[in-house]
C-alpha positions as CSV (number, residue, x, y, z in Angstrom):
1,M,25.2,7.2,-9.8
2,N,24.8,5.5,-13.2
3,A,27.4,5.7,-16.0
4,A,25.6,8.5,-17.9
5,A,25.5,10.7,-14.8
6,I,29.2,10.0,-14.0
7,R,30.1,10.8,-17.6
8,E,28.3,14.2,-17.6
9,A,30.0,15.2,-14.3
10,L,33.5,14.4,-15.5
11,P,36.0,17.4,-15.7
12,Y,37.6,16.0,-18.9
13,T,36.4,14.5,-22.2
14,P,38.6,12.4,-24.5
15,R,40.1,14.1,-27.4
16,D,38.9,12.6,-30.7
17,L,41.6,10.9,-32.8
18,T,42.3,12.7,-36.1
19,R,41.6,11.1,-39.4
20,A,45.4,10.6,-39.9
21,Q,45.7,8.9,-36.5
22,L,42.8,6.6,-37.2
23,Q,44.3,5.6,-40.5
24,R,48.0,5.3,-39.6
25,Q,48.1,4.2,-35.9
26,D,47.3,1.0,-34.1
27,V,43.8,1.9,-32.8
28,Y,41.7,-0.2,-30.4
29,L,38.2,0.4,-29.2
30,Y,35.6,-1.2,-26.9
31,E,32.3,-0.5,-25.3
32,S,33.0,0.3,-21.6
33,P,30.5,-1.1,-19.1
34,K,32.0,1.2,-16.4
35,L,31.8,4.4,-18.5
36,G,28.8,3.6,-20.6
37,R,30.6,4.8,-23.8
38,R,33.1,3.7,-26.4
39,V,36.7,3.9,-25.3
40,T,39.2,4.5,-28.1
41,V,43.0,4.1,-27.5
42,V,46.2,3.8,-29.5
43,R,48.7,0.9,-29.2
44,P,48.3,-2.3,-27.2
45,S,49.7,-0.6,-24.2
46,G,46.9,1.9,-24.3
47,L,44.3,-0.9,-24.4
48,A,46.0,-2.8,-21.6
49,L,46.0,0.3,-19.3
50,A,42.4,1.1,-20.2
51,L,41.3,-2.4,-19.3
52,E,43.3,-2.2,-16.0
53,F,41.2,0.9,-15.1
54,E,38.1,-0.8,-16.4
55,F,38.4,-3.7,-14.0
56,A,39.9,-1.8,-11.1
57,A,37.2,-1.7,-8.5
58,E,38.6,1.4,-6.8
59,I,38.5,3.4,-10.1
60,D,35.3,5.3,-10.4
61,A,35.9,6.8,-13.8
62,F,38.7,7.3,-16.4
63,V,39.2,9.4,-19.5
64,E,41.7,8.7,-22.4
65,R,43.6,11.6,-23.9
66,P,42.2,14.1,-21.2
67,R,44.5,17.1,-21.7
68,L,47.8,18.6,-22.9
69,L,50.7,19.5,-20.7
70,R,52.9,22.4,-21.9
71,V,56.5,21.1,-21.7
72,D,59.3,23.3,-23.1
73,G,56.9,25.2,-25.3
74,A,55.4,22.0,-26.8
75,G,52.2,20.1,-26.0
76,Q,52.6,16.7,-24.3
77,E,49.3,14.8,-24.4
78,L,48.6,12.8,-21.3
79,S,47.4,9.3,-21.8
80,F,44.7,9.0,-19.1
81,W,43.0,10.7,-16.2
82,T,41.5,8.6,-13.4
83,R,39.4,9.2,-10.3
84,T,38.9,6.8,-7.4
85,H,35.7,6.4,-5.4
86,R,37.3,8.4,-2.7
87,G,37.8,11.3,-5.1
88,L,41.6,10.9,-5.7
89,E,42.4,12.2,-9.2
90,Q,45.6,11.3,-11.2
91,F,47.0,11.6,-14.7
92,H,48.9,8.8,-16.4
93,L,51.4,9.0,-19.2
94,L,52.5,5.9,-21.1
95,T,56.2,6.1,-21.9
96,A,58.5,4.3,-24.3
97,Y,61.8,5.9,-23.5
98,P,64.9,3.9,-24.4
99,D,67.3,2.8,-21.7
100,G,71.1,3.1,-21.7
101,H,73.6,5.9,-22.2
102,T,73.2,6.5,-26.0
103,G,72.3,10.0,-27.4
104,P,68.6,9.1,-27.9
105,A,68.5,7.6,-24.3
106,R,70.0,10.7,-22.8
107,A,67.6,12.9,-24.8
108,A,64.6,10.8,-23.6
109,A,65.8,11.1,-20.0
110,R,65.9,14.9,-20.3
111,K,62.4,14.9,-21.8
112,R,61.1,12.7,-19.0
113,D,62.7,14.9,-16.4
114,A,61.1,18.0,-18.1
115,I,57.7,16.4,-18.1
116,V,58.0,15.5,-14.4
117,A,59.2,18.9,-13.5
118,T,56.4,20.7,-15.4
119,A,53.8,18.5,-13.9
120,A,55.1,19.2,-10.4
121,E,55.2,22.9,-11.1
122,A,51.6,22.9,-12.4
123,Q,50.5,20.7,-9.4
124,V,49.4,18.0,-11.7
125,A,49.5,14.5,-10.1
126,L,51.2,12.5,-12.8
127,R,52.2,8.9,-13.0
128,L,54.7,7.7,-15.7
129,V,53.8,4.2,-16.9
130,P,56.5,2.4,-18.9
131,E,55.0,0.5,-21.8
132,T,57.5,-2.3,-21.3
133,Q,55.7,-3.4,-18.0
134,F,52.8,-4.7,-20.0
135,L,55.0,-7.3,-21.7
136,R,55.6,-8.8,-18.3
137,R,51.9,-8.8,-17.6
138,A,50.6,-10.5,-20.6
139,V,48.5,-13.0,-18.6
140,E,46.7,-10.2,-16.7
141,N,46.0,-8.4,-20.0
142,A,44.7,-11.5,-21.6
143,N,42.4,-12.3,-18.6
144,R,40.8,-8.9,-18.8
145,I,40.2,-9.2,-22.5
146,R,38.6,-12.6,-22.0
147,L,36.3,-11.3,-19.2
148,L,35.2,-8.1,-21.0
149,P,32.6,-9.7,-23.4
150,Y,30.9,-11.5,-20.5
151,V,30.7,-8.2,-18.5
152,Q,29.2,-6.5,-21.6
153,T,26.7,-9.3,-22.0
154,A,25.6,-9.2,-18.4
155,R,24.1,-5.7,-18.9
156,D,21.4,-7.1,-21.3
157,L,20.3,-10.2,-19.4
158,S,16.7,-10.2,-18.4
159,K,17.3,-12.1,-15.2
160,A,20.5,-10.2,-14.3
161,D,19.4,-9.1,-10.8
162,E,18.0,-12.5,-9.9
163,L,21.1,-14.2,-11.0
164,R,23.3,-11.7,-9.2
165,E,21.5,-12.5,-5.9
166,H,21.9,-16.2,-6.4
167,V,25.7,-15.9,-7.2
168,L,26.4,-13.7,-4.2
169,A,24.3,-16.0,-2.0
170,L,26.8,-18.8,-2.7
171,F,29.6,-16.6,-1.3
172,E,27.7,-16.0,1.9
173,I,28.0,-19.7,2.6
174,Q,31.5,-20.2,1.3
175,T,34.0,-17.4,0.3
176,R,35.7,-19.3,-2.5
177,H,34.2,-21.1,-5.5
178,S,35.5,-22.0,-9.0
179,F,33.7,-20.8,-12.1
180,Y,32.8,-24.5,-12.7
181,H,31.3,-24.9,-9.3
182,I,29.2,-21.7,-9.5
183,E,27.8,-22.8,-12.9
184,R,27.1,-26.3,-11.7
185,V,25.2,-25.2,-8.6
186,L,23.1,-22.8,-10.7
187,S,22.6,-25.3,-13.4
188,S,18.9,-24.3,-13.8
189,Y,20.2,-21.2,-15.6
190,D,22.2,-21.0,-18.8
191,A,25.8,-21.5,-17.9
192,R,26.8,-18.6,-20.1
193,D,24.5,-16.3,-18.3
194,V,25.9,-17.4,-14.9
195,R,29.4,-16.8,-16.1
196,A,28.4,-13.4,-17.4
197,I,27.0,-12.4,-14.1
198,T,30.0,-13.8,-12.2
199,C,32.3,-11.8,-14.5
200,S,30.2,-8.6,-14.0
201,L,30.6,-9.0,-10.2
202,I,34.4,-9.3,-10.6
203,H,34.2,-6.2,-12.7
204,G,32.3,-4.4,-10.0
205,G,34.6,-5.5,-7.2
206,Q,32.0,-7.6,-5.3
207,L,34.1,-10.7,-6.4
208,R,37.7,-11.0,-7.3
209,I,40.2,-13.4,-9.0
210,N,44.0,-13.7,-9.2
211,W,44.7,-11.8,-12.4
212,T,48.2,-13.2,-12.7
213,V,47.0,-16.8,-13.2
214,K,45.6,-17.8,-16.6
215,L,41.8,-18.2,-16.6
216,H,40.2,-21.6,-16.8
217,M,37.0,-23.3,-15.6
218,H,38.6,-24.1,-12.2
219,T,39.9,-20.6,-11.6
220,M,39.0,-19.7,-8.0
221,V,36.7,-16.7,-7.4
222,E,36.6,-15.0,-4.0
223,M,34.7,-12.4,-2.2
224,G,35.9,-8.9,-3.1
225,G,36.3,-5.7,-1.2
226,N,33.1,-4.2,-2.6
227,S,30.8,-7.0,-1.5
């Protein structure tokens, strides 16, 4: 199923940001190869989580700002909805609750408990995602940002299918190659095109890298679970 068909079949659509939010908040957007549409999120943590879903091979689709959850009479907007290829659906809420035993921390803990209880009562599968975790995963976030433009470029290459076959053929002979080696073996093609196709295969799950290691020309690429 292509991105347009997946988008039309989704049970949720992203709420549009208001004019005030667009003007006052830290807004990020990008064209999603997975979804075939523009993704618009707020705050760096929102972008980091969106890109995590974008490059997660097991995630079939995701939607930002999918719905509200009524908590203690007020609306709590959930950050994302995701669906895996196996059909498992889950909501995700980015949280920035303070730690400790101060008044604000205790109030935040009560709010968190109320959200969890409301989600359980409504039979909503909800995952709380602390924003602080992305500070510890800066390399992973940066790697996804670096790969994204190549994945976007790969969609428009005239010889994309031909190149994809050649790159995958290398991994049938040997299961690990560096970016440098792939581009050197396929030197009859533009190295930028080869890199774009390699990145698109990582995006699709046919190939994989270690996201925790900073990307460079000699980063090792391996066969992925969707090959």
